[in-house]
C-alpha positions as CSV (number, residue, x, y, z in Angstrom):
1,M,0.0,0.0,0.1
2,A,3.1,2.5,0.3
3,L,3.2,2.8,-3.4
4,I,-0.5,3.7,-3.7
5,D,-0.3,5.9,-1.0
6,R,2.8,7.7,-2.8
7,L,0.7,7.9,-5.7
8,L,-2.4,9.4,-4.3
9,L,0.2,12.2,-2.8
10,L,1.8,13.0,-5.9
11,A,-1.5,13.3,-7.5
12,A,-2.9,15.8,-4.6
13,Y,0.2,17.5,-4.8
14,T,-0.2,18.3,-8.3
15,G,-3.9,19.2,-8.0
16,L,-5.5,15.9,-9.7
17,T,-8.4,13.7,-8.4
18,S,-7.6,10.0,-7.5
19,I,-9.5,6.8,-8.5
20,L,-8.5,3.4,-7.0
21,A,-9.0,0.5,-9.6
22,F,-8.5,-2.6,-7.8
23,N,-7.6,-4.6,-10.7
24,K,-7.9,-8.8,-11.3
25,V,-10.3,-9.0,-8.2
26,D,-11.2,-12.5,-9.7
27,L,-7.6,-13.6,-8.0
28,V,-8.6,-12.3,-4.6
29,K,-10.2,-14.3,-2.0
30,D,-13.1,-12.6,0.0
31,D,-11.3,-12.3,3.4
32,E,-8.0,-11.0,2.0
33,A,-6.5,-8.1,3.6
34,I,-6.6,-6.0,0.0
35,L,-10.3,-5.6,0.2
36,K,-10.5,-4.3,3.9
37,Q,-7.7,-1.8,2.9
38,A,-9.8,-0.7,0.0
39,E,-12.5,0.0,1.9
40,I,-10.7,2.6,3.9
41,Y,-9.6,4.2,0.9
42,A,-13.5,4.7,-0.1
43,K,-14.0,5.9,3.8
44,L,-11.3,8.9,3.5
45,G,-13.2,9.8,0.1
46,Y,-11.4,8.1,-2.7
47,S,-13.4,7.0,-5.6
48,T,-12.5,3.2,-5.3
49,C,-14.1,0.1,-8.0
50,F,-12.6,-3.6,-8.2
51,T,-12.4,-4.9,-11.7
52,S,-11.4,-7.8,-13.5
53,A,-10.5,-7.3,-17.4
54,K,-10.6,-11.5,-17.5
55,Q,-14.2,-11.6,-15.8
56,G,-15.7,-8.3,-16.9
57,I,-16.2,-7.0,-13.4
58,G,-16.6,-3.4,-12.4
59,L,-16.2,-2.1,-16.2
60,D,-19.3,-0.2,-16.3
61,K,-18.4,1.5,-13.2
62,L,-14.6,2.2,-14.6
63,Q,-16.4,3.4,-17.8
64,L,-18.5,6.3,-15.9
65,L,-15.4,7.2,-14.5
66,L,-13.4,7.6,-17.4
67,K,-16.0,9.2,-19.6
68,E,-15.5,12.9,-20.7
69,Q,-12.4,13.0,-18.6
70,I,-8.6,12.9,-19.3
71,T,-7.2,10.1,-17.5
72,V,-3.6,8.7,-16.5
73,L,-3.8,5.0,-16.3
74,A,-0.5,4.8,-13.6
75,G,0.6,1.5,-11.5
76,P,3.5,-0.9,-11.1
77,S,4.3,-3.5,-14.3
78,G,1.5,-5.9,-14.5
79,V,-1.2,-5.0,-12.9
80,G,-3.1,-5.4,-15.8
81,K,-3.6,-1.5,-17.2
82,S,-3.7,-2.6,-20.8
83,S,-6.0,-5.5,-20.6
84,L,-8.5,-3.2,-18.9
85,L,-8.6,-0.7,-21.5
86,N,-8.6,-3.5,-24.0
87,T,-11.6,-5.0,-22.4
88,L,-13.3,-1.5,-22.3
89,Q,-12.4,-0.7,-26.3
90,P,-11.4,-3.7,-28.0
91,E,-10.1,-2.0,-30.9
92,L,-7.4,-0.8,-29.4
93,S,-5.6,-4.1,-29.1
94,L,-2.7,-3.2,-27.2
95,Q,0.1,-5.4,-26.1
96,T,-0.3,-7.3,-23.3
97,G,1.9,-10.0,-21.5
98,S,1.1,-13.1,-19.7
99,V,1.7,-14.0,-16.1
100,S,4.9,-14.8,-15.2
101,D,5.4,-18.5,-14.1
102,K,8.2,-17.8,-11.6
103,A,7.0,-14.5,-10.1
104,Q,3.1,-15.0,-10.6
105,I,2.8,-11.7,-11.7
106,G,2.1,-10.3,-14.8
107,K,5.2,-8.9,-16.8
108,H,6.1,-5.6,-18.3
109,T,4.6,-4.8,-21.6
110,T,3.6,-1.0,-22.3
111,R,7.1,0.9,-23.4
112,H,5.8,4.7,-23.9
113,V,2.9,7.0,-23.3
114,Q,-0.1,6.5,-25.2
115,L,-3.2,9.0,-25.2
116,I,-5.8,7.3,-26.4
117,P,-9.4,8.7,-27.3
118,L,-12.2,6.8,-25.9
119,D,-15.5,6.0,-28.1
120,Y,-18.1,7.2,-24.9
121,G,-15.6,10.5,-24.6
122,G,-12.4,11.5,-23.0
123,F,-8.7,10.5,-23.4
124,V,-6.9,7.8,-21.1
125,A,-3.4,7.9,-21.0
126,D,-1.5,4.2,-20.9
127,T,1.9,4.4,-19.3
128,P,4.8,2.0,-18.6
129,G,4.6,0.6,-15.0
130,F,7.2,1.4,-12.4
131,S,8.2,0.2,-8.9
132,R,9.0,3.5,-7.4
133,L,8.3,7.1,-7.3
134,D,10.1,9.9,-6.0
135,L,8.2,12.4,-3.6
136,P,8.3,16.1,-5.2
137,K,11.7,18.1,-4.6
138,D,9.9,21.2,-3.0
139,L,7.5,19.2,-0.9
140,R,7.9,20.4,2.8
141,R,7.9,18.5,6.1
142,E,5.3,20.5,7.6
143,D,3.0,20.0,4.7
144,L,2.9,16.6,4.3
145,T,-0.4,16.0,6.5
146,Y,-2.0,17.7,4.2
147,Y,-2.1,14.8,1.5
148,F,-3.4,12.4,4.4
149,P,-7.2,13.2,4.7
150,E,-8.0,11.8,7.7
151,M,-4.4,13.5,9.4
152,E,-5.7,16.9,7.7
153,K,-8.3,16.8,9.9
154,L,-6.3,16.9,13.0
155,H,-3.7,19.3,11.6
156,G,-3.2,22.1,13.9
157,L,-4.7,20.6,17.0
158,C,-1.3,19.3,18.5
159,K,0.2,20.5,21.5
160,F,3.3,21.9,19.5
161,N,2.0,23.8,16.4
162,T,5.5,22.3,14.8
163,C,4.6,19.0,15.5
164,L,5.6,16.5,12.9
165,H,3.5,13.7,14.6
166,K,6.7,11.4,14.8
167,Q,8.1,11.5,18.2
168,E,6.6,15.1,19.8
169,P,4.2,15.0,23.3
170,G,0.8,16.1,23.0
171,C,0.3,15.0,19.5
172,K,-3.1,14.5,18.4
173,I,-2.5,12.3,15.2
174,K,-0.3,9.7,17.4
175,Q,-3.3,9.6,19.6
176,A,-5.9,8.7,16.8
177,V,-3.5,6.2,15.7
178,Q,-3.3,4.4,19.1
179,D,-7.3,4.9,19.3
180,G,-7.4,3.2,16.1
181,V,-9.1,6.3,14.2
182,I,-6.0,6.2,11.9
183,E,-4.9,3.2,10.6
184,E,-1.3,2.5,11.6
185,W,0.0,1.5,8.1
186,R,-1.1,4.5,7.0
187,Y,0.7,6.4,9.4
188,N,3.6,4.2,8.8
189,N,3.5,5.2,5.3
190,Y,3.5,9.0,6.5
191,L,6.5,8.2,8.7
192,V,8.3,7.0,5.5
193,F,7.4,9.9,3.3
194,L,8.5,12.1,6.2
195,N,11.8,10.4,6.6
196,E,12.3,10.8,2.8
197,V,11.3,14.5,2.6
198,I,13.8,15.5,5.6
199,A,16.7,13.7,4.1
200,K,16.1,15.2,1.0
201,E,15.9,18.8,2.4
202,R,19.2,17.8,4.4
203,S,20.8,17.1,1.0
204,Y,20.5,20.6,-0.4
């Protein structure tokens, strides 16, 4: 989930609206943690949908979300971005890869960005996959909580107005984590990003 949170942060930082499409749900069991985590993102206000290009699950909802918009499909290699587009608009015939027998994950197939017009209105860009994204160079440590909706609500309520929600006493965000109001895995991702931002600041 760290990569998802990084993507959400980058999108919010640039003023973009995020849609989370959890693809290949035909491979997921009903009790798997990914489904519960997806529900948490929905509660935080993010648009979410569950999809399967193979079984045609959730495609109507995804089509409505893409309609009349300019959308970038972004995500790790092999999650099925091109397969989803082929299912939504079969005449595209975008190259897709089979699942790796060794790693049981999809293979990297898209090599460059394509801006594709959709028959039902709008454009979508199919992009190459990735495994890592850097945070913006000018992102400030004190602004990081603004990109976590559940933390942004508590911003300014801590004992110290310079609180980074890491080790400071009287921190409302740390208390919310302890109380189960904020998910611990989301808070841990925040700490990873915070340390990354601080490290970049020190390198200047």
